C-alpha positions in Angstrom: -135.3 147.2 -6.5 -134.5 144.1 -4.4 -133.4 141.6 -7.1 -134.9 138.1 -7.0 -132.3 135.4 -7.3 -132.3 133.2 -10.4 -131.3 130.3 -8.2 -134.9 130.3 -6.7 -136.6 130.1 -10.1 -137.6 126.8 -11.7 -136.8 127.1 -15.4 -138.3 124.5 -17.8 -136.4 122.0 -19.9 -135.5 124.8 -22.4 -134.2 127.0 -19.6 -137.2 129.4 -19.8 -139.9 130.8 -17.5 -143.0 132.7 -18.6 -142.9 136.4 -17.9 -146.1 138.4 -17.5 -145.4 142.1 -18.2 -147.5 144.6 -16.3 -147.7 148.4 -16.3 -146.5 149.4 -12.8 -148.6 152.6 -12.8 -152.0 151.3 -14.1 -151.8 147.6 -13.4 -152.6 146.9 -17.1 -151.2 143.6 -18.5 -149.1 144.5 -21.5 -147.9 141.1 -22.8 -146.7 137.6 -22.0 -143.2 136.6 -23.0 -140.4 134.4 -21.8 -137.1 134.8 -19.9 -134.0 132.7 -19.5 -131.4 133.2 -16.8 -129.5 135.7 -18.9 -132.5 137.8 -19.7 -133.4 137.9 -16.0 -129.8 139.0 -15.2 -129.7 141.7 -17.8 -133.1 143.0 -16.8 -131.8 143.4 -13.3 -128.4 144.9 -14.2 -129.5 147.3 -16.9 -132.9 148.3 -15.5 -134.5 147.6 -18.9 -136.5 144.6 -19.8 -134.8 141.7 -21.6 -136.6 138.6 -22.8 -135.9 135.5 -24.7 -137.5 135.0 -28.1 -138.6 131.4 -28.7 -139.2 132.0 -32.4 -135.7 133.5 -33.0 -134.0 131.5 -30.3 -132.1 134.5 -29.0 -132.0 137.1 -26.3 -134.3 140.1 -26.9 -133.9 143.6 -25.5 -137.5 144.9 -25.5 -137.7 148.1 -27.6 -134.1 148.0 -28.8 -135.2 148.5 -32.4 -138.5 150.4 -31.9 -137.4 152.6 -29.0 -140.4 151.4 -27.0 -138.2 150.2 -24.1 -139.7 149.1 -20.7 -137.9 150.3 -17.6 -138.0 147.6 -14.9 -139.5 148.8 -11.6 -139.8 145.4 -9.9 -139.5 141.6 -10.6 -141.7 139.2 -8.7 -141.9 135.4 -8.7 -145.1 133.5 -8.3 -145.8 131.0 -5.4 -144.3 128.1 -7.3 -141.2 130.0 -8.5 -141.9 129.1 -12.1 -143.1 132.4 -13.5 -142.0 136.0 -13.4 -144.1 139.2 -13.1 -142.2 142.2 -14.5 -143.6 145.5 -13.4 -142.4 148.1 -16.0 -142.7 151.7 -17.0 -143.2 151.5 -20.8 -141.7 154.2 -23.0 -144.3 153.4 -25.8 -146.7 150.7 -27.0 -145.9 147.2 -25.8 -147.2 145.5 -29.0 -145.4 145.4 -32.3 -148.7 146.5 -33.9 -148.6 149.8 -32.2 -151.3 149.0 -29.6 -150.6 149.8 -26.0 -151.0 146.2 -25.0 -150.7 142.9 -26.9 -154.1 141.9 -25.5 -156.2 144.0 -27.8 -158.2 141.2 -29.5 -161.1 139.1 -28.4 -163.6 140.2 -25.7 -162.5 143.9 -25.3 -165.9 145.1 -24.2 -167.0 146.1 -21.7 -163.9 147.8 -20.5 -162.7 146.8 -17.1 -163.2 149.1 -14.1 -159.4 149.4 -13.4 -159.0 150.8 -17.0 -161.1 153.9 -16.3 -158.6 156.1 -14.6 -155.5 155.1 -16.6 -157.6 155.8 -19.8 -158.7 159.1 -18.4 -155.1 160.2 -17.7 -154.0 159.2 -21.2 -156.9 161.3 -22.6 -155.9 164.3 -20.5 -152.3 164.0 -21.6 -153.5 163.9 -25.3 -155.7 167.0 -24.7 -152.8 168.9 -23.2 -150.6 168.0 -26.2 -153.4 168.4 -28.8 -156.0 170.9 -27.6 -159.4 170.6 -29.2 -161.6 173.6 -29.8 -164.8 173.5 -27.7 -163.4 170.8 -25.4 -164.6 171.1 -21.8 -161.4 169.4 -20.6 -159.2 171.9 -22.4 -161.2 174.7 -20.8 -160.5 173.3 -17.4 -156.8 172.8 -18.1 -156.5 176.3 -19.3 -158.2 177.9 -16.3 -156.8 176.8 -12.9 -159.1 179.0 -10.8 -162.1 177.5 -12.7 -161.1 173.9 -12.2 -160.5 174.6 -8.5 -164.1 175.9 -8.2 -165.4 172.8 -10.1 -163.6 170.4 -7.7 -165.1 172.2 -4.7 -168.5 172.2 -6.4 -168.4 168.5 -7.2 -167.2 167.6 -3.7 -170.1 169.5 -2.2 -172.5 167.6 -4.6 -171.2 164.2 -3.6 -171.5 165.1 0.1 -175.1 166.2 -0.4 -175.8 163.0 -2.4 -174.4 161.0 0.5 -176.8 162.7 2.8 -179.9 162.8 0.7 -179.8 160.6 -2.5 -179.5 157.1 -3.8 -176.3 155.0 -4.1 -176.4 155.5 -7.9 -176.4 159.3 -7.4 -173.5 159.0 -5.0 -171.5 156.9 -7.5 -172.3 159.4 -10.3 -171.2 162.4 -8.2 -168.1 160.6 -7.0 -167.2 160.0 -10.7 -167.5 163.7 -11.3 -165.2 164.4 -8.4 -162.6 161.9 -9.7 -162.7 163.4 -13.2 -162.3 167.0 -12.0 -159.7 166.1 -9.5 -157.6 164.2 -12.1 -157.9 167.2 -14.4 -156.7 169.5 -11.6 -153.7 167.3 -11.0 -152.8 167.3 -14.7 -153.2 171.1 -14.8 -150.4 171.3 -12.2 -148.2 168.8 -14.0 -149.1 166.0 -11.5 -150.9 162.7 -12.0 -152.9 160.3 -9.8 -149.7 158.5 -9.1 -148.4 161.4 -7.1 -151.4 161.3 -4.8 -151.2 157.5 -4.7 -147.5 157.7 -3.6 -148.5 160.0 -0.8 -151.0 157.4 0.4 -148.4 154.7 0.2 -146.0 156.8 2.3 -148.7 157.2 4.9 -148.9 153.5 5.3 -145.2 153.1 6.1 
């Protein structure tokens, strides 16, 4: 990680800058907190997120008590150099309430499009850890040849829809492909991130 320099940040009169914390895999915003120069330095040096608590007026190692630490993958500054974006890999819920994100109140419906695939992957991980009787997903996870056949079948259906059917049908069939492909990846111990990293490598 190429560390940003604290010298380029514009701290306020209390020596703080707001820090937006975002899941680096899914893009989900987890919380909004604050950093001072020391918190920024420690986040860079330790690889775990450190913040500054305005209510307690002290440095705060995120997850030090709960175990829900956040590994820092990248730190970015905004265009005015007066805010930080921390891209992190969370080890557990970001919120002290146990919710994945602190932003779980207010207008939570409808869910946002970018939440679909991260939510699906969390459901798949739960199904693997806690199988449910009669679950179609668990049937797929337990039968690699079957899931391979389903991916092939769904790919053929979306290709046919692209030739012969409406845009709505294409979108529905594409969703089936995404679901079955994601299950296939998880059945092999992989995730969508593994495929996404291949795509990023191809751009280099």
